[in-house]
N, C-alpha and C positions, 0 to 999 in steps of 0.2 A: 678389102677391094669388094666383098657382098654388099657394104653399103654404098661405099661410091658408084658402085654400077648396077645396084637393084637386082643381083645376080641370087637366084636360088639354087642351092647347091644341096644335093643328099648323094650318098656313096651308101652301098652296100654294107659298109663295115668300114671300120679303121685299117690303115696300110698294114698293120701286121695281124691282122684277124682274117677269119674265113668268112666268104658270101657263098651261100650255098643254093643249088639248084635241086630240085625234088621233081622227080617223074610224075608224081601225082599231081603236081601244079602246071607241068608242061612248061616250066622256064625258071629263072631265079626267084627267090622269093620276094625280092623287092619289086622286081617286075611283076609279077602276080599283083601284089598290095596296089602298086600304082595302077593297074588296069582295072582291078576291082574299084577303088575310090573312083576311076573314071567312068565308071558304070553306074555308080548311084550315091556313094557318103560323099563324096566332094562336091557333088552336085548342086547347083542353085537353078533353078526354075527348069529342071530336067534337062539343061542344055548349055549350062556355063560350069566351066571348072575351075574352082578356088583352088589355087596352086598351094597356099598356105595349109589349107584343109586335106589336102591330098598327099602332101609331105608329111605332115602330122600324123595322119592315118596310117601311112605307111612304116614312119617310126615307130609306131605303137604297136602293129601287128606283125611285125616279121621276127622279133624276137618270140611270138606266141608259134608262130608257124615253123619257127626253126626248133623250139622245144619240143615241136611235133616230131620233127625227122632225126631227135635225138643230139641235136647243136646245140650252139650259143650264136647269135649273130644280132648285133646292135647298129643299125644303120646311123649313120653321122649327117646330121643335120645343120646346114647353114643358112639362115635366111636373112635380107635385108631388115632393118628396122622401119617400122613405120607403116605396115600393112601388107596386103598379099597383092596377087596378081590374078585377074579373071579370064579365063580363057573361052571363046565361043565355040561349041562343037558343031 
């Protein structure tokens, strides 16, 4: 479905795993990393969000943050073949 529709999907974790929220971040770890990426890491020209970069950043950073709160969390990422999606802010 992701390839036919061009849908980008990220979930906080697999269905049988735990997705963490931590008071030090003020929300869930996945949400925190997505917001961080939108503030800088995933930006092009300081005004466009590259969705592929954003999701990959979150997939890499969430396990590090989870380890910092004593847990294990691995986001699941499904992206369509053939590129990314650029959003203007």
